[in-house]
Each structure stands twice: as structure tokens, then as C-alpha cells.
C-alpha positions as MATLAB code, in Angstrom:
seq = 'MSVKPFTIAPDAAREKLIKQRMADYQWPVDMQLGADENPWVYGMDQQFLQEFCRYVVADYQWQSTIDELHRFSHFTAEIDGLNIHFIREDGSGDNPQALLMTHGWPGSVYEFNEVIDRLAHPENYGGKAEDGLTVICPSLPGYGFSDAPPRPLGQVTTAAMWNKLMVEVLGFDTYIAQGGDWGSVVTGLLGLHHGVDKGPDIGKGCKAIHMNMYGLRGEGVPETEEEQKWAADSQAVMEAESAYLQLQMTKPQTLIYAMNESPVGVAAWILEKFYSWSDLPLSHGRPDLLKRYSMHALASNLMIYLMTDSFMSAIWFYRGFAEELPHIPPGEKITVPVGVGKFNDTYLGFPPRRLMESSFNIVHWAEFDDAGHFAAMENPAQFADAVLDFTTAL';
ca = [
      -0.234   -0.180    0.183;
       2.772    2.132   -1.228;
       1.982    6.506   -1.586;
       3.238    7.367   -4.911;
       2.753   11.382   -6.320;
      -0.426   11.438   -8.789;
       0.098   14.273  -11.315;
      -3.294   15.678  -12.892;
      -2.692   15.191  -17.182;
      -4.379   17.623  -19.143;
      -6.070   15.652  -22.418;
      -6.532   17.797  -25.112;
      -7.922   15.635  -27.350;
     -11.146   14.798  -24.662;
     -11.303   18.407  -23.375;
     -12.249   18.919  -27.686;
     -14.544   16.295  -27.882;
     -16.254   17.231  -24.733;
     -16.788   20.740  -26.073;
     -17.721   19.570  -29.375;
     -20.632   17.607  -28.185;
     -21.772   20.323  -26.242;
     -21.631   22.497  -29.023;
     -23.152   20.109  -31.518;
     -26.086   19.517  -28.646;
     -29.539   19.400  -30.324;
     -31.752   21.546  -27.816;
     -35.137   20.443  -27.450;
     -38.701   23.191  -27.502;
     -38.275   24.459  -24.119;
     -41.328   25.409  -21.788;
     -44.044   28.028  -22.365;
     -43.797   29.932  -19.307;
     -45.438   32.851  -18.070;
     -42.847   35.434  -16.717;
     -43.603   34.980  -13.513;
     -43.045   31.515  -13.266;
     -39.974   30.050  -12.069;
     -38.553   27.304  -14.515;
     -36.763   25.409  -11.865;
     -39.411   24.290  -10.502;
     -39.469   21.705  -13.647;
     -35.862   21.141  -13.245;
     -33.314   22.253  -15.140;
     -33.994   25.471  -16.348;
     -32.691   25.372  -20.408;
     -31.439   29.165  -20.444;
     -29.574   28.473  -17.750;
     -28.369   25.120  -19.621;
     -27.222   27.010  -22.774;
     -25.397   29.903  -20.827;
     -23.479   27.316  -19.086;
     -22.480   25.231  -22.070;
     -21.695   28.205  -24.293;
     -19.054   29.095  -21.258;
     -17.287   26.244  -21.313;
     -16.938   25.490  -24.923;
     -15.944   28.954  -25.165;
     -14.513   30.044  -21.956;
     -13.501   27.180  -20.102;
      -9.966   25.899  -19.549;
      -9.454   22.122  -17.441;
      -5.923   23.333  -17.145;
      -7.085   26.103  -15.324;
      -8.759   23.517  -13.400;
      -5.860   21.613  -13.009;
      -3.466   24.218  -11.752;
      -5.881   25.146   -9.046;
      -5.969   22.118   -7.045;
      -2.312   21.276   -7.903;
      -1.462   23.973   -5.171;
      -1.697   20.980   -2.935;
       0.323   17.821   -3.507;
      -1.542   14.977   -4.805;
      -0.932   11.075   -4.515;
      -2.304    7.558   -5.239;
      -2.595    4.840   -2.814;
      -3.828    1.380   -3.556;
      -5.361    0.202   -1.029;
      -7.987   -3.301   -1.353;
      -7.266   -3.475   -5.045;
      -7.911    0.533   -5.931;
      -5.669    2.883   -6.292;
      -7.279    5.465   -4.674;
      -6.530    9.421   -5.271;
      -6.213   12.304   -2.456;
      -4.918   15.179   -1.727;
      -2.628   16.169    1.462;
      -1.265   19.203    2.583;
       0.566   19.619    5.471;
      -0.170   21.419    8.422;
       1.407   24.552   10.251;
       2.415   24.300   13.418;
       4.572   21.376   15.287;
       2.204   18.896   15.893;
      -1.015   19.033   13.677;
      -3.951   17.034   14.288;
      -4.675   14.949   11.064;
      -8.410   15.853    9.396;
      -9.857   13.281    6.884;
     -12.465   15.301    4.378;
     -15.092   13.365    2.668;
     -17.087   14.403   -0.315;
     -20.239   13.171   -1.475;
     -22.058   13.344   -4.670;
     -22.676   15.171   -7.613;
     -19.757   17.613   -5.138;
     -16.169   16.513   -6.019;
     -12.748   17.214   -3.916;
     -12.908   21.072   -5.574;
     -15.818   20.793   -3.240;
     -12.620   21.405   -1.118;
     -10.483   24.055   -3.368;
     -11.319   26.945   -1.029;
     -11.217   25.075    2.521;
      -7.783   23.302    2.378;
      -5.832   26.313    2.988;
      -7.754   27.628    5.905;
      -7.947   24.565    8.070;
      -3.761   23.898    7.634;
      -2.892   27.292    7.585;
      -5.419   29.390    9.579;
      -2.185   31.839   10.212;
      -2.889   33.481    6.943;
      -6.427   33.797    7.695;
      -6.525   35.743   10.826;
      -5.946   32.624   12.842;
      -3.042   30.654   14.951;
      -0.855   28.617   13.528;
      -0.814   25.729   15.841;
      -4.737   25.605   15.140;
      -3.467   23.997   11.442;
      -4.164   20.764   10.670;
      -2.917   18.361    8.253;
      -5.840   17.987    5.669;
      -6.511   14.489    3.697;
      -9.220   14.642    0.694;
      -9.419   11.718   -0.839;
     -11.655   10.446   -4.105;
     -13.965    8.560   -3.336;
     -14.104    5.101   -4.783;
     -15.050    5.654   -8.522;
     -15.094    9.256   -8.493;
     -12.376   11.317  -10.208;
      -9.657   10.385   -9.754;
      -9.821    7.758   -7.918;
     -10.173    4.254   -9.318;
     -13.599    2.359  -10.397;
     -14.691   -0.531   -8.849;
     -15.805   -3.322  -10.895;
     -19.309   -3.314   -9.005;
     -20.999   -1.193   -6.730;
     -19.374   -0.849   -3.353;
     -21.213    1.529   -0.409;
     -19.939    3.428    2.061;
     -19.319    0.559    4.657;
     -17.052   -0.339    2.742;
     -15.219    2.900    1.416;
     -15.166    4.091    5.471;
     -12.522    1.026    6.036;
     -10.854    1.351    3.521;
     -10.453    5.042    4.713;
      -9.590    4.061    8.046;
      -6.748    1.588    6.457;
      -5.215    5.145    4.218;
      -4.615    6.727    6.986;
      -3.887    4.662    9.802;
      -1.824    1.927    7.822;
      -0.795    4.005    4.553;
      -0.088    7.214    6.035;
       0.717    6.466    9.308;
      -1.858    9.067   11.720;
      -2.417    6.800   14.794;
      -5.353    9.188   15.310;
      -7.348   11.303   13.090;
     -10.763   13.490   12.412;
     -13.257   13.027   10.155;
     -15.702   15.564    8.844;
     -17.847   15.178    5.812;
     -21.098   16.569    4.044;
     -23.424   14.233    1.590;
     -22.260   11.124    1.095;
     -19.095   12.076    3.347;
     -21.171   12.102    6.084;
     -22.103    8.841    6.199;
     -18.632    7.471    5.472;
     -17.950    9.513    8.531;
     -20.611    8.553   10.839;
     -19.381    4.771   10.294;
     -15.616    5.932   10.838;
     -16.492    6.694   13.894;
     -19.037    3.941   14.753;
     -16.681    1.382   13.339;
     -13.234    2.789   12.927;
     -13.058    4.980   16.014;
     -10.542    4.667   19.073;
     -12.291    3.002   21.382;
     -13.619    0.285   18.560;
     -11.451   -2.946   17.273;
      -8.348   -4.438   18.432;
      -6.449   -1.501   18.051;
      -7.580    0.548   20.914;
      -6.098    4.054   21.324;
      -5.834    3.827   17.461;
      -7.734    5.279   14.781;
     -10.372    8.027   14.093;
     -10.891   10.214   17.221;
     -14.061   13.037   16.956;
     -16.317   13.567   13.667;
     -17.649   16.561   12.305;
     -20.700   16.491   10.209;
     -22.212   19.292    7.899;
     -25.127   16.954    6.845;
     -27.004   14.532    8.386;
     -26.601   11.090    6.802;
     -25.991    8.054    8.864;
     -29.734    7.510   11.016;
     -30.066    5.960   14.300;
     -33.192    4.655   16.244;
     -33.940    8.572   17.526;
     -37.737    8.216   17.059;
     -39.642   12.068   16.566;
     -41.650   12.811   20.227;
     -42.162   16.579   20.398;
     -43.629   19.238   18.183;
     -40.485   20.670   17.146;
     -39.329   17.399   15.919;
     -42.684   15.877   14.794;
     -42.608   19.382   11.766;
     -38.925   18.111   11.048;
     -39.895   14.879   10.526;
     -43.107   15.505    8.504;
     -41.157   18.987    6.621;
     -37.755   16.066    5.497;
     -40.477   13.845    4.320;
     -41.841   16.239    2.281;
     -38.659   17.675    1.140;
     -37.797   13.662    0.072;
     -40.847   12.573   -1.826;
     -40.447   16.342   -3.390;
     -36.607   15.538   -4.673;
     -35.412   12.232   -4.230;
     -36.259   10.591   -7.611;
     -32.755   11.304   -8.308;
     -31.793    9.090   -5.336;
     -34.795    6.264   -6.584;
     -33.210    5.796  -10.376;
     -29.494    6.194   -9.108;
     -30.201    3.572   -5.965;
     -31.973    1.032   -7.820;
     -30.951    1.241  -11.626;
     -28.372    3.253  -12.006;
     -27.081    1.541  -15.835;
     -30.688    2.478  -17.026;
     -29.454    6.318  -16.479;
     -26.124    5.821  -17.461;
     -26.458    4.633  -21.103;
     -29.204    7.607  -21.109;
     -26.203   10.127  -19.794;
     -23.199    8.382  -21.525;
     -21.602   10.835  -24.525;
     -24.203   13.115  -23.364;
     -21.980   15.947  -21.638;
     -25.127   18.415  -21.421;
     -26.708   15.879  -20.327;
     -24.547   15.396  -17.399;
     -24.404   19.311  -16.885;
     -28.215   18.625  -16.113;
     -28.412   16.538  -13.974;
     -25.658   17.989  -11.347;
     -26.162   21.804  -12.010;
     -30.144   20.933  -10.798;
     -29.465   19.456   -7.877;
     -26.663   22.980   -7.023;
     -29.391   24.900   -7.680;
     -31.660   22.794   -5.641;
     -29.804   22.354   -2.352;
     -27.879   25.334   -2.088;
     -28.305   28.324   -0.128;
     -28.941   30.902   -2.776;
     -29.330   34.545   -2.736;
     -32.240   36.092   -4.585;
     -31.468   37.839   -7.163;
     -34.973   39.852   -8.449;
     -36.914   37.690   -6.294;
     -35.574   34.229   -7.156;
     -32.734   32.187   -5.986;
     -29.550   32.973   -8.276;
     -27.010   30.534   -8.688;
     -24.548   32.740   -9.754;
     -24.804   34.956   -6.790;
     -23.032   32.086   -4.608;
     -21.043   30.157   -7.562;
     -18.918   31.306  -10.388;
     -19.083   30.305  -13.904;
     -15.960   28.215  -13.408;
     -16.292   26.859  -10.213;
     -19.352   24.730  -11.343;
     -17.776   24.272  -14.558;
     -14.693   22.142  -12.615;
     -16.601   20.605  -10.811;
     -18.581   19.196  -13.555;
     -15.633   18.772  -15.746;
     -14.122   16.400  -12.831;
     -17.072   13.568  -13.661;
     -16.820   14.301  -17.805;
     -12.766   14.319  -18.258;
     -12.760   11.212  -15.910;
     -15.659    9.240  -17.375;
     -16.723    8.928  -13.718;
     -20.466    9.535  -14.427;
     -21.291    6.144  -14.200;
     -19.441    4.525  -11.566;
     -19.845    7.575   -8.962;
     -23.555    6.391   -9.294;
     -22.492    2.765   -8.700;
     -22.242    3.887   -5.157;
     -26.057    5.022   -4.055;
     -26.838    0.894   -5.424;
     -23.513    0.426   -3.162;
     -25.651    1.852   -0.648;
     -28.421    0.463   -1.002;
     -27.285   -3.027   -0.720;
     -24.981   -2.410    2.311;
     -27.786   -0.544    3.740;
     -25.239    1.618    6.535;
     -27.063    2.490    9.307;
     -26.326    3.121   13.300;
     -27.793   -0.381   15.527;
     -30.424    0.248   18.073;
     -29.170    0.291   21.074;
     -25.382    1.283   19.396;
     -24.238    5.028   19.720;
     -20.797    6.947   18.389;
     -19.370    7.459   21.684;
     -16.498    9.793   19.880;
     -17.050   12.835   20.507;
     -19.303   14.272   17.736;
     -19.044   18.396   16.313;
     -22.601   19.507   14.153;
     -22.526   22.184   11.383;
     -25.945   22.932   10.834;
     -25.903   24.751    7.768;
     -29.007   25.917    5.585;
     -29.444   22.497    4.573;
     -33.137   22.612    3.363;
     -32.598   19.002    1.773;
     -30.732   16.993    3.999;
     -31.504   19.348    7.356;
     -30.232   17.981   11.007;
     -33.085   17.364   13.057;
     -33.393   19.004   16.457;
     -30.479   18.113   18.904;
     -32.233   16.035   21.277;
     -33.683   13.430   18.267;
     -29.780   12.796   17.471;
     -28.815   12.026   20.791;
     -29.279    9.186   21.252;
     -26.963    7.356   18.990;
     -24.362   10.640   18.831;
     -22.134   11.225   21.165;
     -22.680   15.381   20.554;
     -19.950   17.851   21.966;
     -19.781   20.775   19.697;
     -23.618   21.875   18.192;
     -22.850   25.330   16.304;
     -25.254   26.880   13.521;
     -24.686   28.995   10.676;
     -27.449   30.474    7.931;
     -25.460   31.128    4.902;
     -24.585   28.125    3.474;
     -26.574   24.697    2.565;
     -26.103   21.540    1.308;
     -22.523   22.176   -0.367;
     -21.341   24.480    2.666;
     -17.274   24.160    1.806;
     -18.229   25.151   -2.332;
     -20.892   27.503   -0.974;
     -19.388   29.842    2.204;
     -15.654   28.479    2.452;
     -14.457   31.008    5.409;
     -17.477   30.182    7.799;
     -17.252   26.405    6.923;
     -13.231   27.004    7.812;
     -14.196   28.651   11.228;
     -16.738   26.009   11.790;
     -14.995   23.199   11.392;
     -11.496   24.853   13.361;
     -14.257   25.591   16.316;
     -14.655   22.390   16.847;
     -11.082   20.665   16.565;
      -9.296   23.491   18.636;
     -11.834   22.430   21.035;
     -10.868   18.952   21.651;
];
């Protein structure tokens, strides 16, 4: 399980092909809506998608994303037969704690592009060097620059791989795990199965976790009026927003054939989630995606999927969830310290604190109102401060 340096390669032919397919796309007839209607209510806004594709074709350069990401060191390590890609940025100070950060879907390691330096070198942003963290950001199996598994695997398997990466490959006796989206599920499982209080090597493994999404679930039952309202609201949101989840979890191959060789289709599938799940500022009374993200940032995240041809293997992670069914069993609890960063995530937001405390050893709870599901991308400064507030208090 040796570690090898990794360089993100330019691929002019692949980039040209993607842009050509976007330019040649035959657009369907758009819906005819009233001036006061929001087209995003029906899914992807065609006008925005056309504007985005024009930007990618005319202005975007893959090399610019490579240059951004290569501000940090990249590596691969073979774990359980897969070459796993990860970013490593050693923290300031004499003895920085290790922080393992896991992204989700439809994100990538690019989600952490603007927070890695803030976490590793807080002295550059008004903080203290001794609070710096050695940041490790892997690409999930089948995502981006990591190998695709031969068939779907899920979050239980990934958590075991991540613990091997941190303890056996990189040699950290202990580490803190952080995650949102799928990353929150993997992070929860690291605390549950690979905590310093678990397994044959007591004292080694995950010593604390921080989550910015409610992923791994326990046995908490809504009782109070506030909790019951949260449960009802969550059910309504799932009914409105989870069609993609059911498809990717049950019949991923069907979607793959529709999306293969269609960068416009993949862009629509991914960008619509950034619109629906982000905490977007308003423009002319409507949420505005470009008030939160630049075209370049949206394109960079998308192109990691397209340039590595990993859309297919990435959505297998949903089928892996259906097969592994990760959860906290009744009577069990994550006993390592747990931190919660409750952002304004209207898709998979946290319940009231009491509902989680039977399954999580919550020692830190902080609420924020200027970022949503993709908190690290939406508000890097606020996200980094939330994580550092937790890690410095341990």
C-alpha cells in the first residue's frame, strides 16, 4: 500500500470532444412559461444550461482547474485493489492533527478547493498556526481520479478503506473525520466502526467526527412538536426531491446509457442539484445560482466527472448504499466526540439536537445561515471556521 505522487493530466483530445458535443447538442423545445414563473421548478432551466454550455465551450479551460487543484500535493495509494486518489496538505504548527475530509455526490474534491488552505494554515486568515490541520481529501471510489470498483460498493466498505488509508498507509495513529452528503455517512461510519474506542487496536483510528449533513441515522423517534414538524417537513422534501435517488439507487445502469456521451445531459443532472440544494441569494425575487457560485467553479466540478468519465461509477455509490444499508443499530451509539455544523441545508438538514443524542455523542453544535448543502463551496470561510471551532476544542 505504497503512496505514489499523482499529477492530474491534461487531455486536449478529451476536452475538445466534450466541448464539441456540447456545441453540437440538439436542444429540445423549451417550456412556455409566464414571466413570473420560475423554470427551475420543473427541473433544469434550459436558458441557464445553454448559457453554461456556451461558457464551457468558449471560455473554460481544463488546465485552469488542474492549476487550482495542484496548489496542493496529490497522491494515490492502492487500497483493497483500488488506486485511491487523495490530496494532502500538511498543517502549520509543530504537531498538527490529521483531518480526513470526504466529499459527496454530485460534488468532488473540488468542493474543498477553497477550504484546504484555511484549515491547514489558519494563520493566513487571522487564526493561529498551532490550530492548523494536516488535511487529507480522498476522491471516493469511482469518483474523479480514484479507480472505479468492478461493481458497486458502498459507504461501509469505503469507511474501512479510509481507515486503512489513514492508519496503515499514512501512519496516523489518530485522526478527525469530516464530511457532508455521502461524506457524512462515511464519516459517521468511521466513528461507529473505526473509532479509537473500537476494534483490536484501542487508541488507534478515528478520534472524533464532524458532519455538515444528517446522513447516517440511528434510532431516534420524533416526540416533541418541533421534532414531528421536522420529520413531516423532511418527508415532504424527500418526496419532492428524491426521484434521482431512487433511480440511482435501484437502476443506475439505465441512467448511465442515457447520459453516456452526453455532457449536456450530465451538466443538467448535476447543476440542477446545485440549484435545488444550495442556499442561494435572491436576484429579482428568485434564487440565483451565480450569486453563490462562479461559472468556473460549477464547470470545474462538472469537468472532473466528464474528463475522468466517472459519472457512471460515481452513481454506483447509490446502489452500494442500497446493498450495504449503513445505519446505527438500535442500542448502539457513536461514542467518539461528534461535532455538528448545521447549515441551511433544506434537502437533508439536521433534526433538533435531542433526536440525535441517543445515537451520537454530540459535544459541539453550531448553526449557520449563509450556506446550504455544499457548505464548503458556498461559504468557505464560514465552513472552515466551523470545522476549526470543533477541532481546536478537542
